C-alpha positions, 0 to 999 in steps of 0.5 A: 559469513552470511551462512554466520549471520544468520545462525546469530540470528536464528539463534537470537530469535530463538530466545526472544519472545448513506444515501443511497448512492446517486451515481444517476440511473444507478451507475455501477462504480468498480474503483480503481485497485489499491496501488501498490508501487513498485517499490511498495508504496501505497495509495488507493485515489488520495495518498494513505496516511503515514506514521512517524516513527515513535522511537525508541527509549535509551538505556545505559547502564550509568546510574545517573547523567545526561548523554548524547546518543547517534544512530543511523540506518542505511536500507538499500536494494533492488528489484528486477522483474521480467515485463512481457513482450512477442515471443518468438513463431516457433514454439520451443519444447520447453515452452508452454501456453500461458493460459495454461496457467504456466510461468515461463522463463523471461526468454523473449520478452518486453525487457524488465522493470528495474526497481530500486530503494535508498533510505539513510537516516541519521538521528541525535539523541539526548538522554537522561538517565536516573538509577541504579547501574548495571546491565539489569539496573532498575530506573527512569530515562528521558530522551528527545531525538532529532533525526533527520531521513533523505531517500529515493526510489526509482522505477527505471527500463532496463531491455535486457538482462545485461543492460541492467547494471549500466543503468545511469546514476540516479539523480534530480532529471534537472534538464531536457537531457538528463529527461532523456536517460529515462524511458516511457513509464520510468518513475523517481520519487525523492524524499526528505523527513525532519522528525522531533521524537520525545521518550519517557520509560521506566527501565531495567538497564538496556535490557527492558523498558515500558514507557511514552514515546511521541514525535512530529515528522513533516516530510517533503517529496518529490515524484517524477513520472516519465509518461507511457508511449501512449499517453505521449507518442510523439515523444516530447520531453514532458514529465509529470511533478508531483510535490507533497508535504506533510506533518504526521504526529505520533503518540504510543505507549510500547514495551522493549527490550534491547532487541524487541519492543510492542507498541500501541500508538495514536496516528494523526497528521494533514498534508498538502499536494500538487500536481503539474505537467510540464511539457520542456519542448515549449522553452521557446516561448518567454513570459515576463511575469510580475511577482509580488513580494511581502516586506516588513509590516506589511508592505509589499514590494513587485519583482519584474522577472523577464524571459521565464520558460517553461524550463525554469517553472519545472526546476524551481517546482523541484525546489518545492518553489510553485509559483513560477508554475502556477503564473505559467499554468494560469496562461494556458500556452507556455507549456505548464498545466497544473492538475490537482491539488489536494489537501487530507487528514488522517487519524488512526490507532495502531498496533507494533511489534518489532524484532531487531539486530542491529545493522542485520536484522529487522522485523516489524509488524503493523496492524491497525485502522485509519480514516482519512479525508481528502478534498482534492480540486482537478483544475482540467474539467474544473471538480471538486473530489471529496474522499472518506477512506476507513482502512484496515491494514496488516503488513509484516516488513522485513530489512537488513543484510540478512534478511531478503528486504520483504513486504507482506501486505493485507488491506481492506479500504471502503471508500466514499466519494463525493463530486462537486462540478466548481463551473455549473453549481446547479446541484448536480453532485455525484456521490458513490461508493466502493471497497477493496481488498489488497493482498501483496507480497513482494520479496528478493532472492525467491527460490522456486519452493518459496514462490510455491509456499508463497502461492499457498498462502494466498489460497489460504487467503482467498481459495480460487485452488482451480486456479492457483495450485499446480501451477508450474514454474520453470525460472530462466536457467531453472535455479531461482525466481529472482524478486517476486511480487505478488498483487491480487485485488478484489473491487467492490462495486456500489452495488455489490455493496448494496447487495452486501447488505442486503444478504447481511438483512435477508438472513441474518448473522446466525445463517451467515456463519453458519454457511461459512462453517458448513463451507469450512467442514466441507474444505476438510472432509472432501479436500484431500490435502487440506491440512497441508492448505491450511494447517501450517500455523505453529499452533495449528500443526494439528489437524483438530487444533487446526479447525477448532482454531480456524472455526474460532476464527471464522465465526468471529470474524463473520460477526463482525464482519455481519455486525458492520453490514448492519451499521452501514445500512444505516449510516448510509440512509443518515448520509454519515460519510465518516462513519460509513467507511469505517464501520465498511472497514470493519467488515473488511477486517472480517470478510479477509480473516481467511477463504472462508468468511472471504468466499462465504460473502462472494459466493452470496454476491454469485449466486443466489443462496438456498439455506434449506438445500445441502451441498452445492444445491445451495449455490444452483442459480446464478444471481442476476439484477436489474440495473437500469432495465438491464439483467447483470450479474453482481459487478465485482472483480478479482485479478491477480498479478505475478511478476518476477525476475526469471519468469514471465510475467502471470496476469489472470481475472478469477472473476468478472461480473462481465 
C-alpha cells in the first residue's frame, strides 16, 4: 500500500508545475549558535518570528452560494538519536576511532534521545462563491476561515533502544511524582493557536485561483525543561517554565490550484514571554498573600490566600496565571525565581510555494527576510538586553503519510545587542554585534546512500572536503541510519565582522568577485570529481551549463555581499542598529550562496590576501591581528554535529581561532 501511495505521488507531481564595537577594550564576542531544537524549532538568543498561515481559498463547482467547509490536519512523528557514552575497553575489529572521521555503530553508547512531535488542527471555512459551475468555471469566491490547533514537542531520554517504546504517556507534569518520570535534560512544550483568516480570489473551479489572503493568529506556548545533571547535581525536583503569548499578522497574494500554491506575504507580529524556575522541594515553606482584583467602576477588592506554596504557583503558571509566581519570586525564599521577561516585535517578507496531496504528502518551500527587535529584562543580574536581528531564511519542509518528515534549513542572522545595567545607571552600556550561518537537515528513515548524498550537499554549500568526504558509515546492524540530523554552524565575531568590512573596502567588488570566480575555475580544473560534487541539479547536469550557471550565481552573490558590507560600515558609524542588521542579512544571503562565495570570504579572514600572486601563493601567510595588545587569529568558528539512530554522534570543529 505504501508503494502504491508513492507511485500515485510521483505520477501527480510529475504533471505539476554602527558604532565601533563598545565591548570595552575590544573584547571578542563569538555569538552562541543558532539553536535548532531536536524537534526542529529555531531560536537565536531570543525567539524568532513566526508567521500565521494565510489559508487557501475554497473552490467549488456551484454557480453561486454560501456554504461551510470543514478541514483539518494531523502530523505526528518520532525521531531517535544515539548519544555518545563510554566505549568498551577492548576495541572491536568492527570499530574504528572517531578521530579518523568514521561513523561507528551505535553500540555501548550513552542511551538515546527520543523526540516526538504531534500537531492537530481543525478549521471551519465559510465561503461564498459566484460564477459558472463546473470544474473549470470562472468565478469569484470570498471566504472567512476560523482555525484551532494544538500540539506538543517532547524530548526524552531512553536508556536503551528497547526502553523507547516503554516511555510513559505524554502529559503536563503537574505534580512532583510526574516530574520524576522525566530525566535530566528532558523537555516538553505544549502549544495552542487560534487563527482568523480572510481570502478573496478569482477562480477557475477548483483547478486554479488567484487572490489575496489575510490572517491574524494568536498562539500560546508553555515549555518545561528539566535541568541537566551539571546544573542540578542533587537531582532536586526543579523545573524551568517558559510561558509565551504571541499575535502574528499576515497578508499575502497567492496563486494556486488543488495541489499546489505560490504566495508572497508580508508578516508582522509581537509577543511576550516569561521564564521562571520552580524548586518544588520548597513545599514546606508557605506564604500568606494579599491579591488585589479590580471590580466594576474601578473598585479594588483584596483577596487573602492562605498557605500558598511553590507547587500552587507552578500549577497556576502552567495554566497561564503568573500572579502567584511573581509574588513568591519577590519574597526570594519560596522556591520561585523569575529569570526573565521578553517583549518582541517582528516584521518581514516571505515567498513560499507548496505541493500537496491531502493526507498523503505536503511540501513547502519558503524564502524571505525578517527584522526583529526585542527587549529582555534579566532579573538575576538586573540588566536590560536589547536585540536587533536581521535574518535571511530559506527552508524546505515535508510532512504526510508518504513523506519522511524532513526539514532543510539555510539561515543567516546578523545581530546587534545592547546591554544596560539597571542597578547602576552610570552609562556603562555594552554594545556588540555578530553573525551566524546555520545549515540544518533532519529526516526520518534515512539510508546510508541518502546520508552520503546529504554530506555531499553540505560540501556543496561550505566545502571542507578534507573533513567531510570519504567518511565511512556503519549503522548498527548494517542497515539504515534511521533518523538523521546534520547541524553546521559558522559563527562570526564582532572582530571578524570588522575584518570583513575592511576586506570589502580594501579590495573592492571587482577583486572579490574575480577571486571567487578564480576559486571556482581552480576547483573544476583540479578536483577530479568536481562535477559529481557540484553539478547534480536538474538544470546543471551538463558540465558547461553547470559551470556557467554557478559562475552567474557566484558573481551575483558576491556583488550583493560586497554592497551590503559597505552599507554596514555606514550604519555602524551612524549607530543605526536597525539598518546595520538588515544589511548584515543581505550580506548573509550572498555569503551563503555556495562554497565559492563562503570560502572566499573565510579565506580572507584566515590569510593575508595577495591579489597579484598566483595559486596558493595568494594565501601564503596566515593573518593575525592585534587585540588588547595581543596577537591573535581573526576570531570565527565553524562546527558540525551529525547524529542518527544507529550511528554514534559525530562532533567536529572544522575551524577555530583559538
